C-alpha positions as CSV (number, residue, x, y, z in Angstrom):
1,X,-20.7,-8.5,96.0
2,X,-22.6,-6.2,98.3
3,X,-23.6,-7.2,101.9
4,X,-27.2,-7.6,100.6
5,X,-26.1,-10.1,98.0
6,X,-24.1,-12.0,100.6
7,X,-27.1,-12.1,102.9
8,X,-29.3,-13.3,100.1
9,X,-26.7,-16.0,99.2
10,X,-26.6,-17.1,102.9
11,X,-30.3,-17.3,103.1
12,X,-30.4,-19.3,99.9
13,X,-27.8,-21.7,101.3
14,X,-29.9,-22.2,104.4
15,X,-33.0,-22.9,102.4
16,X,-31.1,-25.4,100.2
17,X,-29.8,-27.1,103.3
18,X,-33.4,-27.4,104.7
19,X,-34.5,-28.9,101.4
20,X,-31.7,-31.5,101.7
21,X,-29.5,-30.5,98.8
22,X,-26.3,-32.5,99.0
23,X,-24.1,-29.7,97.8
24,X,-25.6,-27.3,100.3
25,X,-25.4,-29.8,103.2
26,X,-21.8,-30.6,102.4
27,X,-21.0,-26.9,102.2
28,X,-22.7,-26.3,105.6
29,X,-20.9,-29.2,107.1
30,X,-17.6,-27.8,105.9
31,X,-18.5,-24.4,107.2
32,X,-19.5,-25.7,110.7
33,X,-16.9,-28.4,111.1
34,X,-13.8,-26.3,111.0
35,X,-13.1,-22.6,110.6
36,X,-11.6,-22.1,107.2
37,X,-9.1,-19.7,105.7
38,X,-10.3,-17.1,103.2
39,X,-9.0,-19.3,100.3
40,X,-11.0,-22.3,101.6
41,X,-14.1,-20.1,101.9
42,X,-13.7,-18.9,98.4
43,X,-13.4,-22.5,97.1
44,X,-16.6,-23.3,99.0
45,X,-18.4,-20.3,97.5
46,X,-17.3,-21.3,94.0
47,X,-18.7,-24.7,94.6
48,X,-22.0,-23.6,96.0
49,X,-22.5,-20.4,94.0
50,X,-20.2,-20.3,91.0
51,X,-21.8,-17.2,89.5
52,X,-21.5,-15.1,92.6
53,X,-17.8,-15.7,93.2
54,X,-16.8,-13.9,90.2
55,X,-18.1,-10.7,91.7
56,X,-16.3,-11.2,95.1
57,X,-12.7,-10.0,95.1
58,X,-10.4,-12.2,97.3
59,X,-9.4,-9.3,99.5
60,X,-13.0,-8.4,100.3
61,X,-13.8,-11.9,101.3
62,X,-10.8,-12.0,103.5
63,X,-11.9,-8.7,105.2
64,X,-15.4,-10.0,105.6
65,X,-14.2,-13.2,107.2
66,X,-11.8,-11.4,109.5
67,X,-14.6,-9.1,110.6
68,X,-16.9,-12.0,111.2
69,X,-14.3,-13.9,113.3
70,X,-13.5,-10.7,115.3
71,X,-17.2,-10.1,115.9
72,X,-17.7,-13.8,117.0
73,X,-14.6,-13.6,119.2
74,X,-12.9,-16.7,117.6
75,X,-9.5,-17.5,116.2
76,X,-9.6,-19.4,112.9
77,X,-8.0,-22.9,113.2
78,X,-5.4,-22.1,110.5
79,X,-4.3,-19.0,112.4
80,X,-4.3,-20.9,115.7
81,X,-2.1,-23.6,114.2
82,X,0.3,-21.1,112.7
83,X,0.5,-19.3,116.1
84,X,0.9,-22.6,117.9
85,X,3.8,-23.6,115.6
86,X,5.4,-20.2,116.0
87,X,5.0,-20.5,119.8
88,X,6.7,-23.9,119.8
89,X,9.5,-22.6,117.6
90,X,10.0,-19.6,120.0
91,X,9.9,-21.9,123.0
92,X,12.6,-24.1,121.4
93,X,14.7,-21.1,120.7
94,X,14.2,-19.8,124.2
95,X,15.3,-23.2,125.6
96,X,18.4,-23.2,123.5
97,X,19.2,-19.6,124.6
98,X,18.6,-20.4,128.2
99,X,21.0,-23.4,127.9
100,X,23.6,-21.2,126.3
101,X,23.2,-18.6,129.0
102,X,23.6,-21.3,131.7
103,X,26.8,-22.5,130.0
104,X,28.2,-19.0,129.8
105,X,27.4,-18.5,133.5
106,X,29.2,-21.7,134.4
107,X,32.2,-20.7,132.3
108,X,32.2,-17.3,133.9
109,X,32.1,-18.8,137.4
110,X,34.9,-21.2,136.4
111,X,36.9,-18.3,135.0
112,X,36.3,-16.3,138.2
113,X,37.4,-19.2,140.4
114,X,40.5,-19.7,138.2
115,X,41.2,-16.0,138.4
116,X,40.8,-16.1,142.2
117,X,43.1,-19.1,142.4
118,X,45.7,-17.4,140.2
119,X,45.6,-14.3,142.3
120,X,46.0,-16.4,145.5
121,X,49.0,-18.2,144.0
122,X,50.5,-14.9,142.8
123,X,50.0,-13.5,146.3
124,X,51.6,-16.6,147.9
125,X,54.5,-16.4,145.4
126,X,55.0,-12.7,146.1
127,X,55.1,-13.4,149.9
128,X,57.5,-16.2,149.4
129,X,59.8,-14.1,147.2
130,X,59.7,-11.2,149.7
131,X,60.6,-13.7,152.5
132,X,63.4,-15.1,150.4
133,X,64.8,-11.7,149.6
134,X,64.6,-10.6,153.2
135,X,66.3,-13.8,154.4
136,X,69.0,-13.4,151.8
137,X,69.5,-9.8,152.7
138,X,69.9,-10.7,156.4
139,X,72.3,-13.5,155.5
140,X,74.3,-11.1,153.4
141,X,74.4,-8.5,156.1
142,X,75.5,-11.0,158.7
143,X,78.2,-12.2,156.3
144,X,79.3,-8.7,155.7
145,X,79.4,-8.0,159.5
146,X,81.6,-11.1,160.0
147,X,83.8,-10.3,157.2
148,X,84.2,-6.8,158.5
149,X,85.0,-8.0,162.1
150,X,87.3,-10.7,160.8
151,X,89.1,-8.1,158.7
152,X,89.4,-5.9,161.7
153,X,90.7,-8.7,163.8
154,X,93.1,-9.8,161.0
155,X,94.1,-6.2,160.4
156,X,94.7,-5.8,164.1
157,X,96.7,-9.0,164.1
158,X,98.7,-8.0,161.1
159,X,99.4,-4.6,162.8
160,X,100.7,-6.4,165.9
161,X,102.8,-8.7,163.7
162,X,104.2,-5.7,161.8
163,X,104.9,-3.9,165.1
164,X,106.6,-7.0,166.5
165,X,108.7,-7.3,163.4
166,X,109.5,-3.7,163.5
167,X,110.6,-3.9,167.1
168,X,112.7,-6.8,166.4
169,X,114.4,-5.0,163.5
170,X,114.9,-1.9,165.6
171,X,116.0,-3.0,169.0
172,X,117.0,0.6,169.7
173,X,113.5,1.8,169.9
174,X,112.7,-0.6,172.7
175,X,115.3,0.7,175.0
């Protein structure tokens, strides 16, 4: 179907509408009430001009309608509804993703707090252990110092006892 044939068919449709043909008026109402898809348009054309539709390939009609919609600056309702549904689906997916991100952030903050607490506890434990070891070392050193001085005192006492016993056994060395 050439552009001239389409124009002739359009003019014939308008003249039929002006005469009051019910098929033509119904077709015009359908055309003006809602933008249709190419399939719907092809159905309308088959209804109004059955002989002309056999010459129109479906792809050519789609291209003509797309060109017409682009030239008029409109978005067909079926496409608008598809895009609206896709937009709602994407919005739902975005909301779910944002919730998951928020949960992950909360888990990360909790993990960081737990890590900080664990590091603080380990630091306190390390300090406590260092203090304990230092105290034990001092205690051990003081005990060793006492033992050493007591040993010396005991050793000195033992030496004195041994000297006394030796003197008692050898009275000659005293004189």
